[in-house]
ZAMI-685600 format. One line per field, with one value per atom (N, C-alpha, C): residue number from 1; residue in three letters; x, y, z. Coordinates in steps of 0.001 Angstrom, whole numbers. Atoms other than C-alpha are relative to their C-alpha. Layout:
k	c(NUM|...)
r	c(ALA|...)
east	c(X|...)
north	c(Y|...)
up	c(Z|...)
END
This chain:
k	c(1|1|1|2|2|2|3|3|3|4|4|4|5|5|5|6|6|6|7|7|7|8|8|8|9|9|9|10|10|10|11|11|11|12|12|12|13|13|13|14|14|14|15|15|15|16|16|16|17|17|17|18|18|18|19|19|19|20|20|20|21|21|21|22|22|22|23|23|23|24|24|24|25|25|25|26|26|26|27|27|27|28|28|28|29|29|29|30|30|30|31|31|31|32|32|32|33|33|33|34|34|34|35|35|35|36|36|36|37|37|37|38|38|38|39|39|39|40|40|40|41|41|41|42|42|42|43|43|43|44|44|44|45|45|45|46|46|46|47|47|47|48|48|48|49|49|49|50|50|50|51|51|51|52|52|52|53|53|53|54|54|54|55|55|55|56|56|56|57|57|57|58|58|58|59|59|59|60|60|60|61|61|61|62|62|62|63|63|63|64|64|64|65|65|65|66|66|66|67|67|67|68|68|68|69|69|69|70|70|70|71|71|71|72|72|72|73|73|73|74|74|74|75|75|75|76|76|76|77|77|77|78|78|78|79|79|79|80|80|80|81|81|81|82|82|82|83|83|83|84|84|84|85|85|85|86|86|86|87|87|87|88|88|88|89|89|89|90|90|90|91|91|91|92|92|92|93|93|93|94|94|94|95|95|95|96|96|96|97|97|97|98|98|98|99|99|99|100|100|100|101|101|101|102|102|102|103|103|103|104|104|104|105|105|105|106|106|106|107|107|107|108|108|108|109|109|109|110|110|110|111|111|111|112|112|112|113|113|113|114|114|114|115|115|115|116|116|116|117|117|117|118|118|118|119|119|119|120|120|120|121|121|121|122|122|122|123|123|123|124|124|124|125|125|125|126|126|126|127|127|127|128|128|128|129|129|129|130|130|130|131|131|131|132|132|132|133|133|133|134|134|134|135|135|135|136|136|136|137|137|137|138|138|138|139|139|139|140|140|140|141|141|141|142|142|142|143|143|143|144|144|144|145|145|145|146|146|146|147|147|147|148|148|148|149|149|149|150|150|150|151|151|151|152|152|152|153|153|153|154|154|154|155|155|155|156|156|156|157|157|157|158|158|158|159|159|159|160|160|160|161|161|161|162|162|162|163|163|163|164|164|164|165|165|165|166|166|166|167|167|167|168|168|168|169|169|169|170|170|170|171|171|171|172|172|172|173|173|173|174|174|174|175|175|175|176|176|176|177|177|177|178|178|178|179|179|179|180|180|180|181|181|181|182|182|182|183|183|183|184|184|184|185|185|185|186|186|186|187|187|187|188|188|188|189|189|189|190|190|190|191|191|191|192|192|192|193|193|193|194|194|194|195|195|195|196|196|196|197|197|197|198|198|198|199|199|199|200|200|200|201|201|201|202|202|202|203|203|203|204|204|204|205|205|205|206|206|206|207|207|207|208|208|208|209|209|209|210|210|210|211|211|211|212|212|212|213|213|213|214|214|214|215|215|215|216|216|216|217|217|217|218|218|218|219|219|219|220|220|220|221|221|221|222|222|222|223|223|223|224|224|224|225|225|225|226|226|226|227|227|227|228|228|228|229|229|229|230|230|230|231|231|231|232|232|232|233|233|233|234|234|234|235|235|235|236|236|236|237|237|237|238|238|238|239|239|239|240|240|240|241|241|241|242|242|242|243|243|243|244|244|244|245|245|245|246|246|246|247|247|247|248|248|248|249|249|249|250|250|250|251|251|251|252|252|252|253|253|253|254|254|254|255|255|255|256|256|256|257|257|257|258|258|258|259|259|259|260|260|260|261|261|261|262|262|262|263|263|263|264|264|264|265|265|265|266|266|266|267|267|267|268|268|268|269|269|269)
r	c(UNK|UNK|UNK|UNK|UNK|UNK|UNK|UNK|UNK|UNK|UNK|UNK|UNK|UNK|UNK|UNK|UNK|UNK|UNK|UNK|UNK|UNK|UNK|UNK|UNK|UNK|UNK|UNK|UNK|UNK|UNK|UNK|UNK|UNK|UNK|UNK|UNK|UNK|UNK|UNK|UNK|UNK|UNK|UNK|UNK|UNK|UNK|UNK|UNK|UNK|UNK|UNK|UNK|UNK|UNK|UNK|UNK|UNK|UNK|UNK|UNK|UNK|UNK|UNK|UNK|UNK|UNK|UNK|UNK|UNK|UNK|UNK|UNK|UNK|UNK|UNK|UNK|UNK|UNK|UNK|UNK|UNK|UNK|UNK|UNK|UNK|UNK|UNK|UNK|UNK|UNK|UNK|UNK|UNK|UNK|UNK|UNK|UNK|UNK|UNK|UNK|UNK|UNK|UNK|UNK|UNK|UNK|UNK|UNK|UNK|UNK|UNK|UNK|UNK|UNK|UNK|UNK|UNK|UNK|UNK|UNK|UNK|UNK|UNK|UNK|UNK|UNK|UNK|UNK|UNK|UNK|UNK|UNK|UNK|UNK|UNK|UNK|UNK|UNK|UNK|UNK|UNK|UNK|UNK|UNK|UNK|UNK|UNK|UNK|UNK|UNK|UNK|UNK|UNK|UNK|UNK|UNK|UNK|UNK|UNK|UNK|UNK|UNK|UNK|UNK|UNK|UNK|UNK|UNK|UNK|UNK|UNK|UNK|UNK|UNK|UNK|UNK|UNK|UNK|UNK|UNK|UNK|UNK|UNK|UNK|UNK|UNK|UNK|UNK|UNK|UNK|UNK|UNK|UNK|UNK|UNK|UNK|UNK|UNK|UNK|UNK|UNK|UNK|UNK|UNK|UNK|UNK|UNK|UNK|UNK|UNK|UNK|UNK|UNK|UNK|UNK|UNK|UNK|UNK|UNK|UNK|UNK|UNK|UNK|UNK|UNK|UNK|UNK|UNK|UNK|UNK|UNK|UNK|UNK|UNK|UNK|UNK|UNK|UNK|UNK|UNK|UNK|UNK|UNK|UNK|UNK|UNK|UNK|UNK|UNK|UNK|UNK|UNK|UNK|UNK|UNK|UNK|UNK|UNK|UNK|UNK|UNK|UNK|UNK|UNK|UNK|UNK|UNK|UNK|UNK|UNK|UNK|UNK|UNK|UNK|UNK|UNK|UNK|UNK|UNK|UNK|UNK|UNK|UNK|UNK|UNK|UNK|UNK|UNK|UNK|UNK|UNK|UNK|UNK|UNK|UNK|UNK|UNK|UNK|UNK|UNK|UNK|UNK|UNK|UNK|UNK|UNK|UNK|UNK|UNK|UNK|UNK|UNK|UNK|UNK|UNK|UNK|UNK|UNK|UNK|UNK|UNK|UNK|UNK|UNK|UNK|UNK|UNK|UNK|UNK|UNK|UNK|UNK|UNK|UNK|UNK|UNK|UNK|UNK|UNK|UNK|UNK|UNK|UNK|UNK|UNK|UNK|UNK|UNK|UNK|UNK|UNK|UNK|UNK|UNK|UNK|UNK|UNK|UNK|UNK|UNK|UNK|UNK|UNK|UNK|UNK|UNK|UNK|UNK|UNK|UNK|UNK|UNK|UNK|UNK|UNK|UNK|UNK|UNK|UNK|UNK|UNK|UNK|UNK|UNK|UNK|UNK|UNK|UNK|UNK|UNK|UNK|UNK|UNK|UNK|UNK|UNK|UNK|UNK|UNK|UNK|UNK|UNK|UNK|UNK|UNK|UNK|UNK|UNK|UNK|UNK|UNK|UNK|UNK|UNK|UNK|UNK|UNK|UNK|UNK|UNK|UNK|UNK|UNK|UNK|UNK|UNK|UNK|UNK|UNK|UNK|UNK|UNK|UNK|UNK|UNK|UNK|UNK|UNK|UNK|UNK|UNK|UNK|UNK|UNK|UNK|UNK|UNK|UNK|UNK|UNK|UNK|UNK|UNK|UNK|UNK|UNK|UNK|UNK|UNK|UNK|UNK|UNK|UNK|UNK|UNK|UNK|UNK|UNK|UNK|UNK|UNK|UNK|UNK|UNK|UNK|UNK|UNK|UNK|UNK|UNK|UNK|UNK|UNK|UNK|UNK|UNK|UNK|UNK|UNK|UNK|UNK|UNK|UNK|UNK|UNK|UNK|UNK|UNK|UNK|UNK|UNK|UNK|UNK|UNK|UNK|UNK|UNK|UNK|UNK|UNK|UNK|UNK|UNK|UNK|UNK|UNK|UNK|UNK|UNK|UNK|UNK|UNK|UNK|UNK|UNK|UNK|UNK|UNK|UNK|UNK|UNK|UNK|UNK|UNK|UNK|UNK|UNK|UNK|UNK|UNK|UNK|UNK|UNK|UNK|UNK|UNK|UNK|UNK|UNK|UNK|UNK|UNK|UNK|UNK|UNK|UNK|UNK|UNK|UNK|UNK|UNK|UNK|UNK|UNK|UNK|UNK|UNK|UNK|UNK|UNK|UNK|UNK|UNK|UNK|UNK|UNK|UNK|UNK|UNK|UNK|UNK|UNK|UNK|UNK|UNK|UNK|UNK|UNK|UNK|UNK|UNK|UNK|UNK|UNK|UNK|UNK|UNK|UNK|UNK|UNK|UNK|UNK|UNK|UNK|UNK|UNK|UNK|UNK|UNK|UNK|UNK|UNK|UNK|UNK|UNK|UNK|UNK|UNK|UNK|UNK|UNK|UNK|UNK|UNK|UNK|UNK|UNK|UNK|UNK|UNK|UNK|UNK|UNK|UNK|UNK|UNK|UNK|UNK|UNK|UNK|UNK|UNK|UNK|UNK|UNK|UNK|UNK|UNK|UNK|UNK|UNK|UNK|UNK|UNK|UNK|UNK|UNK|UNK|UNK|UNK|UNK|UNK|UNK|UNK|UNK|UNK|UNK|UNK|UNK|UNK|UNK|UNK|UNK|UNK|UNK|UNK|UNK|UNK|UNK|UNK|UNK|UNK|UNK|UNK|UNK|UNK|UNK|UNK|UNK|UNK|UNK|UNK|UNK|UNK|UNK|UNK|UNK|UNK|UNK|UNK|UNK|UNK|UNK|UNK|UNK|UNK|UNK|UNK|UNK|UNK|UNK|UNK|UNK|UNK|UNK|UNK|UNK|UNK|UNK|UNK|UNK|UNK|UNK|UNK|UNK|UNK|UNK|UNK|UNK|UNK|UNK|UNK|UNK|UNK|UNK|UNK|UNK|UNK|UNK|UNK|UNK|UNK|UNK|UNK|UNK|UNK|UNK|UNK|UNK|UNK|UNK|UNK|UNK|UNK|UNK|UNK|UNK|UNK|UNK|UNK|UNK|UNK|UNK|UNK|UNK|UNK|UNK|UNK|UNK|UNK|UNK|UNK|UNK|UNK|UNK|UNK|UNK|UNK|UNK|UNK|UNK|UNK|UNK|UNK|UNK|UNK|UNK|UNK|UNK|UNK|UNK|UNK|UNK|UNK|UNK|UNK|UNK|UNK|UNK|UNK|UNK|UNK|UNK|UNK|UNK|UNK)
east	c(-1064|-163234|1683|-1682|-159050|585|-806|-158073|-282|512|-159460|623|2|-158321|-1542|1075|-160770|-658|637|-161300|-1136|314|-162303|-1454|1415|-165357|-1279|1505|-168112|-1050|1319|-169943|777|-377|-169968|-971|700|-171513|-31|-170|-172769|-768|652|-174580|-1186|965|-178007|376|95|-177994|-803|596|-178575|-1014|722|-181128|586|-904|-178674|1114|-1359|-176357|262|-464|-176403|1166|-977|-174477|1478|-1280|-171527|1231|-1133|-168008|162|-617|-166657|702|-1076|-163764|394|-985|-162224|-848|946|-165096|-1029|1424|-167805|-322|364|-169444|-774|933|-171766|-1277|1497|-174890|-1175|1378|-178160|-1144|1020|-180393|-486|-376|-180612|-1066|614|-183512|833|-606|-181291|1126|-1072|-178433|-683|619|-180746|-156|649|-181867|1739|-771|-178408|1204|-440|-177111|-378|365|-179589|284|-816|-178226|1159|-1539|-174990|-536|407|-176530|-519|460|-178255|581|-1376|-174968|385|-685|-173392|-466|1163|-176360|30|106|-176651|1095|-1405|-173161|639|-143|-173087|924|-272|-172306|-682|861|-174048|177|-209|-174770|-1078|776|-175788|8|-25|-177199|-379|244|-176673|-919|1316|-179667|1383|-923|-178103|-75|-2|-176895|-115|411|-178301|850|-1045|-176168|1263|-1400|-173037|-383|-49|-173442|436|-1184|-170606|-56|-84|-171920|334|285|-172577|1725|-1919|-168428|685|-167|-167947|1796|-1220|-164856|1338|-1214|-162793|-254|231|-163878|410|-377|-162478|845|-792|-159774|540|282|-160373|1782|-1954|-156439|-296|-705|-156457|-108|248|-158173|-74|45|-157712|-694|1012|-159831|1179|-687|-157770|-1237|503|-160143|898|-1734|-157873|-1357|94|-158380|-667|207|-160534|658|-1053|-158477|-656|1128|-161723|-550|317|-162480|-1326|1851|-166367|-409|477|-166239|361|-200|-164941|-1408|977|-168399|-884|584|-169441|329|-311|-167378|-416|24|-168668|-1699|734|-171791|1200|-793|-169565|936|-946|-166859|-1403|683|-169673|-506|662|-171214|1190|-840|-167806|322|-341|-166960|-1166|656|-170193|44|99|-169690|1106|-1665|-165909|344|-579|-165799|1350|-1098|-162365|1265|-680|-161144|767|-531|-158309|-551|417|-159704|1020|-847|-157230|-631|254|-157867|1330|-1333|-155268|-206|328|-154826|905|-937|-153776|1316|675|-152187|-170|333|-152319|-1180|1174|-154962|-123|-32|-155990|-1603|1171|-158583|24|261|-159813|556|-332|-159571|1480|-1271|-155770|611|-274|-155622|-171|419|-154989|721|-517|-154225|113|-265|-152618|406|-569|-152496|238|-518|-150732|1312|-392|-149014|-495|1146|-150317|487|-576|-149751|-1172|879|-151033|273|-173|-151614|659|263|-150285|37|1284|-152557|-131|726|-154461|-687|669|-156391|724|-735|-153408|1617|-1631|-150106|768|-1058|-146932|-254|288|-148100|-1440|899|-151102|218|-279|-149381|1159|-903|-146531|-960|762|-149574|-414|608|-150675|974|-1295|-147046|402|-432|-146780|-1166|760|-149975|497|173|-149221|1534|-1542|-145233|-595|442|-146986|-426|611|-148773|931|-1697|-145733|-727|377|-147199|572|-630|-145169|-911|1222|-146814|1212|-774|-145302|-376|844|-146130|-304|4|-147442|-815|369|-147396|-1288|1319|-151142|755|-383|-150855|-980|893|-152877|-1147|1393|-155800|-763|756|-157159|308|250|-158339|378|-547|-157443|702|-1050|-154971|-1245|921|-158488|-934|728|-159883|462|-466|-157968|758|-452|-156902|-833|471|-157929|442|-476|-157498|-1207|1578|-160258|195|-445|-158370|1494|-1417|-155309|1430|-1306|-153091|571|690|-154317|-186|345|-153857|-361|38|-155753|518|-389|-154280|-167|-49|-154701|1182|-1049|-151955|-248|208|-151304|-247|261|-151725|1314|-1051|-149013|648|-735|-146743|-315|-100|-146418|1156|-976|-143315|-246|252|-145022|-324|83|-145840|1183|-1413|-142101|-603|194|-141590|-878|1486|-144857|235|-115|-144638|-206|-589|-144249|-1929|1437|-147487|-1060|328|-148613|333|-322|-149148|-967|780|-150184|-880|812|-152892|-57|-231|-152648|-967|859|-155574|161|185|-156445|-427|143|-156405|-1449|883|-159525|-1154|916|-161006|543|-704|-159456|-1011|811|-162693|-381|705|-163566|1256|-1479|-159692|-561|178|-161942|-731|828|-163697|131|436|-164721|47|262|-163568|-311|744|-165594|229|-486|-164824|-1219|528|-165779|487|-176|-164052|-990|1396|-166883|739|-507|-166244|-803|744|-168260|774|-402|-167463|-968|1497|-169179|170|115|-170755|897|-733|-168798|1175|-1390|-165618|223|-386|-165141|1489|-1564|-161402|277|-67|-161624|-1350|753|-164482|411|-468|-162742|1241|-1339|-159690|-306|-188|-160752|-1195|631|-163322|987|-1476|-159698|38|-698|-158733|-1253|966|-162199|-609|1005|-163847|-1491|1107|-167544|89|85|-168392|-1639|1409|-171409|282|-264|-171755|-1130|684|-173311|-72|-168|-174630|721|-593|-172212|83|-443|-172732|-482|-119|-174298|91|-1062|-171859|1232|-1131|-169261|18|376|-170883|1006|-622|-169408|1694|-1483|-165773|-15|-204|-166824|9|-134|-166397|-691|778|-167499|837|-333|-165042|-454|291|-165925|-1308|1478|-169622|75|527|-168672|931|-866|-166817|29|286|-165952|1022|-565|-165388|119)
north	c(-405|-71244|-306|132|-71187|-880|463|-73273|-1450|1290|-76403|-756|262|-79148|-381|204|-79876|-1255|990|-83471|540|-598|-81532|985|-1406|-79134|-843|888|-81413|170|-578|-79296|2052|-1374|-75142|340|-710|-72973|1861|-1424|-69546|910|-696|-66632|426|-543|-65074|1380|-1435|-61268|723|-690|-58800|1060|-943|-56227|1278|-1240|-53426|-649|267|-55014|1423|-1508|-51714|1143|-629|-50210|-853|691|-52693|524|171|-52115|344|470|-51250|1523|-856|-49670|17|276|-51539|-624|311|-53169|579|-1198|-50602|686|-1281|-47980|-175|271|-50391|-331|812|-52490|1312|-913|-50578|-1110|913|-53679|-1423|1055|-55927|-882|1257|-58022|-414|759|-58562|-952|264|-58964|-1739|1334|-61982|-1036|1272|-63804|12|618|-63761|-1045|606|-65116|-1090|817|-67601|-1055|305|-68595|-562|327|-69051|-980|973|-71441|-1238|1316|-73550|-775|934|-74206|-410|921|-75336|-1503|1542|-77794|-530|620|-78618|-919|388|-79449|-1253|1198|-82049|343|-879|-79212|-116|-358|-79670|1434|-1827|-76110|346|-523|-74817|1689|-1859|-71122|893|-644|-69660|1730|-743|-66592|1249|-1498|-62848|616|-748|-60573|1412|-1425|-56973|999|-1005|-55306|177|251|-56690|267|21|-55526|-794|678|-57542|-1507|1040|-60455|-1532|1289|-62925|-212|-171|-62455|-1266|1098|-65799|-614|298|-66419|129|-804|-64213|-444|-30|-64981|-1632|1034|-68750|-334|558|-70900|-1646|1567|-74869|-391|771|-76569|-1367|1711|-80663|94|-65|-80909|1000|-1261|-77309|1189|-1215|-74333|844|-814|-71358|1922|-1423|-67888|787|-978|-65115|1697|-1546|-61248|826|-749|-59888|1638|-1297|-56748|902|-1621|-54384|-347|499|-53766|-132|-400|-52936|-2003|1548|-56864|-1370|580|-58614|-471|716|-58823|-1406|1011|-61535|-1139|1117|-63928|-1016|422|-65329|-1669|558|-67087|-1461|962|-68879|-1096|285|-69798|-1614|831|-71419|-1452|948|-73007|-1143|923|-74646|-862|926|-75971|-1327|1425|-78098|-902|333|-78809|-1177|364|-80133|-75|717|-82399|-900|212|-83461|747|-753|-80498|997|-1008|-78502|1938|-1148|-75007|1252|-937|-71810|1268|-1466|-67712|440|-1539|-65123|794|-830|-62715|1526|-1554|-58446|-85|-833|-57173|-577|386|-59950|-50|-298|-59868|-719|840|-61652|-205|-29|-62056|-1368|1310|-65422|324|-342|-63863|203|36|-63526|-1556|1644|-67413|-612|1067|-69568|-1425|1514|-73225|-391|1114|-75631|-599|1523|-78696|147|-316|-78553|994|-1455|-74985|783|-1332|-72008|1120|-1119|-68640|766|-1213|-65537|1579|-1647|-61783|607|-1410|-58856|864|-1117|-56617|1264|-1182|-53677|-1141|744|-56677|-968|1108|-59117|719|-758|-57955|-1020|1003|-59723|-984|982|-60810|-1156|910|-62193|-1763|1737|-64801|-782|555|-65164|-1167|1146|-67447|-884|506|-68564|-1017|988|-70109|-774|924|-71647|-1398|1012|-73642|-1135|585|-74609|-718|982|-75944|-911|1132|-77812|-1050|902|-79399|-374|71|-79512|151|-554|-77246|1181|-1767|-74231|759|-1445|-70761|844|-852|-68399|1508|-1500|-64531|598|-604|-62616|1906|-1771|-58369|133|172|-57413|1731|-1559|-54245|572|-392|-51651|631|-234|-51099|-1303|952|-54022|-901|-36|-55681|-1129|1216|-59525|-623|652|-62106|-1096|810|-64250|1327|-842|-60790|-89|-70|-61164|-1618|1491|-65307|-1273|1289|-68585|-1224|1360|-72023|-961|-204|-73344|-1525|1253|-76739|-545|-394|-77872|-30|-210|-77499|1224|-1360|-74132|827|-897|-70809|1016|-1178|-67972|1318|-962|-64438|1070|-568|-61192|689|-1155|-59112|1152|-1624|-55538|-250|3|-56865|-1384|1034|-59980|-439|1045|-62180|-1648|1351|-65887|97|290|-65398|135|41|-63768|-1232|852|-67318|-969|771|-68741|-1029|1412|-72111|-905|1091|-74468|-1097|1192|-78127|-476|523|-79681|-687|117|-79857|1125|-1139|-76909|1302|-1139|-73627|1970|-1094|-70212|802|-151|-69232|1819|-1660|-64959|368|-451|-63362|1406|-1137|-60041|1083|-1084|-57011|331|-617|-56082|-1193|1231|-59470|-436|327|-59360|-604|404|-60025|-1791|1511|-62824|-1191|863|-64413|-844|268|-65146|-1329|1233|-68910|-1019|1510|-71975|-1420|1684|-75365|-729|2142|-78796|-1117|1709|-82090|-218|680|-83549|1050|-1126|-80420|792|-1189|-78194|1408|-1231|-74315|798|-765|-71885|1740|-1274|-68369|1434|-960|-64888|223|33|-63852|1542|-1241|-61368|131|-36|-62445|-1665|1050|-64342|-885|552|-64933|-1166|743|-66758|-1203|979|-68669|-773|664|-69707|-588|849|-70735|-1139|1531|-73430|-315|998|-74772|-215|578|-75136|-1039|585|-76776|-1397|1387|-79409|203|-290|-77227|-121|68|-77741|1803|-1121|-73433|188|134|-72765|1297|-1335|-68837|551|-730|-66715|1315|-1883|-62656|609|-713|-61334|1265|-1726|-58029|956|-644|-57159|-378|244|-59057|459|-931|-57178|1247|-1775|-53531|-88|-265|-54671|-937|568|-55882|-1467|1757|-59731|-317|724|-62411|-1143|1487|-66136|-455|1225|-67830|1314|-830|-64681|-605|560|-66045|-1591|934|-69286|-98|793|-71213|-1765|1256|-74810|-448|370|-77321|-1430)
up	c(-1255|-129370|-1023|891|-130846|1086|-411|-128155|405|57|-128701|-1324|1606|-131686|-493|766|-134436|538|31|-132942|1550|-1564|-129639|172|272|-131009|-340|271|-130224|1320|-1126|-127091|117|636|-127444|1258|82|-125481|-49|914|-126279|1392|-1011|-124567|-538|1000|-125615|60|242|-126958|1159|-724|-124345|-340|25|-124337|-32|402|-124115|-1070|632|-126844|-679|1125|-128845|805|-704|-126010|406|413|-127164|-179|1100|-127616|-976|1258|-130874|-330|580|-132303|-1063|1383|-135046|-1169|1075|-137262|213|75|-136651|1095|-771|-134850|1085|-982|-132929|-705|594|-133332|34|-302|-134050|69|130|-134621|1069|-1161|-131588|-634|559|-133266|-1260|1136|-136149|484|-625|-133888|810|-841|-131964|-1296|971|-135329|-561|671|-136851|894|-1090|-133395|-162|-66|-133257|-1620|1612|-137194|535|-271|-135771|734|-732|-133110|-994|684|-135487|-750|768|-137631|681|-668|-135023|646|-574|-133761|-1352|814|-136996|-908|246|-137621|1237|-696|-134713|930|-1375|-132098|1288|-1004|-128874|412|-67|-127942|1343|-1148|-124430|-45|69|-124261|1225|-1437|-121018|-110|254|-120518|119|363|-121473|1055|-1249|-118755|-759|918|-119828|617|-423|-117618|-180|977|-120205|-833|1160|-123328|-1130|582|-124353|210|-490|-122896|-997|949|-126130|-104|398|-126751|1343|-1106|-124299|-119|718|-126311|870|-1222|-123928|1281|-1254|-120617|524|-311|-120486|-949|428|-121374|170|-627|-122005|-365|801|-122868|944|-613|-122090|1348|-1505|-118630|384|-550|-117800|-156|485|-117428|797|-56|-117355|209|-27|-116180|303|-367|-116818|171|-590|-115938|-1618|1824|-119590|77|199|-120639|-7|425|-120650|1185|-1033|-117369|192|-265|-118088|-510|-6|-118832|775|-1095|-115870|1139|-770|-114484|-906|985|-117467|746|115|-116035|1102|-1245|-112821|-510|272|-114531|-1190|850|-117084|780|-148|-115065|1452|-688|-112740|-837|1398|-115988|-344|550|-116830|1200|-1208|-113263|245|-479|-113120|-1064|1441|-116901|-29|237|-116654|1646|-1236|-113728|229|380|-112947|-921|-147|-114382|604|-909|-112939|-209|843|-113083|1005|-650|-112043|-656|714|-112205|271|-489|-112888|765|-1512|-110524|-1024|830|-111751|828|1461|-112854|-1710|902|-115253|-712|855|-117915|-1236|1050|-121251|24|453|-123360|-1139|947|-125022|-1074|1151|-128220|-612|315|-128266|-239|-203|-128286|-1060|1342|-131398|-123|-135|-131454|-1328|1374|-134452|563|-253|-133716|1591|-1259|-130255|251|-154|-130987|328|-667|-129085|-648|-23|-130247|766|-1052|-127862|-543|451|-129080|1319|-1113|-127307|-291|282|-127215|757|-576|-126073|1317|-1109|-123876|700|-640|-123336|106|102|-121776|357|39|-120576|954|-832|-117145|-485|828|-118870|-509|893|-121197|1038|-660|-118633|689|-765|-116289|-1217|722|-119456|-359|226|-120536|663|-1548|-116915|-99|876|-118270|-1047|1125|-121435|196|-376|-119794|196|-761|-117671|-986|1014|-120685|-1261|567|-122589|-1523|1842|-125525|21|548|-127204|-271|344|-127010|-321|687|-129115|-440|-220|-128798|-1602|1101|-131825|417|-603|-131325|-1196|779|-132283|-580|235|-134461|462|-930|-132719|-554|1183|-135671|93|-175|-134369|1554|-1281|-131237|551|-531|-130909|-887|616|-132405|-1104|879|-133712|-571|762|-134988|-1706|1054|-137804|-569|790|-138324|1069|-357|-137603|-271|482|-137950|-332|501|-139995|-128|197|-139740|760|-1018|-137551|-640|1028|-140385|-846|545|-141449|849|-306|-140638|-1482|1227|-142459|808|-364|-141903|-1284|924|-143660|-525|733|-145762|758|-574|-144329|1398|-1528|-140424|365|-516|-140323|-1277|1185|-142572|483|-439|-142513|1114|-962|-140486|804|-1570|-137904|925|-843|-136865|18|-640|-137143|-1211|849|-138794|783|-369|-138622|-25|325|-138287|-1594|1237|-141159|-379|592|-143687|681|-642|-141912|-710|1141|-143934|556|-194|-143539|-1195|1237|-146278|643|723|-147330|-341|729|-147722|-518|39|-149221|1349|-939|-146853|394|617|-147811|763|-820|-146419|1601|-1325|-143051|458|-1091|-140984|-756|309|-143257|515|-331|-142052|1508|-1312|-138799|-115|753|-139588|1786|-957|-137222|-666|697|-138424|339|30|-138098|43|182|-137655|-2003|1453|-141490|-842|898|-143375|-37|71|-142448|496|-309|-141741|-295|436|-140939|-22|260|-142365|32|67|-142389|-1592|938|-145301|-695|1263|-148386|333|165|-148410|-1223|1119|-151779|323|214|-151491|859|-756|-148505|-9|426|-149264|-907|952|-152519|239|-606|-151126|1163|-754|-148591|-869|1422|-151284|-797|964|-153589|1046|-438|-150961|886|-154|-150244|1364|-684|-147320|-658|-44|-146880|498|-970|-146242|453|-70|-144477|393|322|-144909|1045|-498|-142336|338|-85|-141749|1034|-1544|-138923|128|64|-140049|1672|-1137|-136588|1206|-1288|-134609|-389|1036|-136937|994|-675|-135326|1383|-953|-132255|481|540|-133098|322|-30|-132655|-1162|713|-134587|-208|92|-135688|1803|-1581|-132477|751|-1028|-130401|815|-814|-129796|650|-440|-128694|681|-1018|-126035|-25|240|-127101|1300|-1612|-123857|335)
END
């Protein structure tokens, strides 16, 4: 998930692929998944990659009534001892949240849990963290009221929040950007510019990738300079490896078909 620092990525929650997955929402990266068996295999490889690299992974059962339920990142925000349960931006996905909220409440004793209220709405996929600096995408799934509630939390924690307006032809901020470590933002040309993120803390930088590798800009950085990346994006891979990262390449084709990316499928807590 994009709201924890690199040193906090020790535990993650995922959710199994439902039998209804071929009915998942799709508008941006694909026209919808078609092969559930392949999707389940890709998801299993994703979980294995996290586990093999030191992450303790809990798998919640699939909810066959909610085709998009594997995209757990959108359903909760965990930041420094606090859990924010947003109102998901697409009405069809709001029923996915209760078991995730229950799991986090049981797993994170002592954390303060709060819930958004309509008309506020926000997807966790619109949040990006660079160290202790946060970015939120204003998008079709995240509105000003949701951003205001997030800002209240971050103000309380002493963190800065910056707003990034998301182009209409993409879904979330993390659909085309990520932080493979606490010093680097990956972003594609043609969507944003380095200036979209404002002046960054000393030692931090935005690495711009070719526009055709937009999907590859979504990565999951892990401790030990390891990073999960999607297969098929050679410039992203080369750029990270030139900076000393060990890349772990995963086939995400059936996840991409439902507008999902690497970060969408896990919730670090």
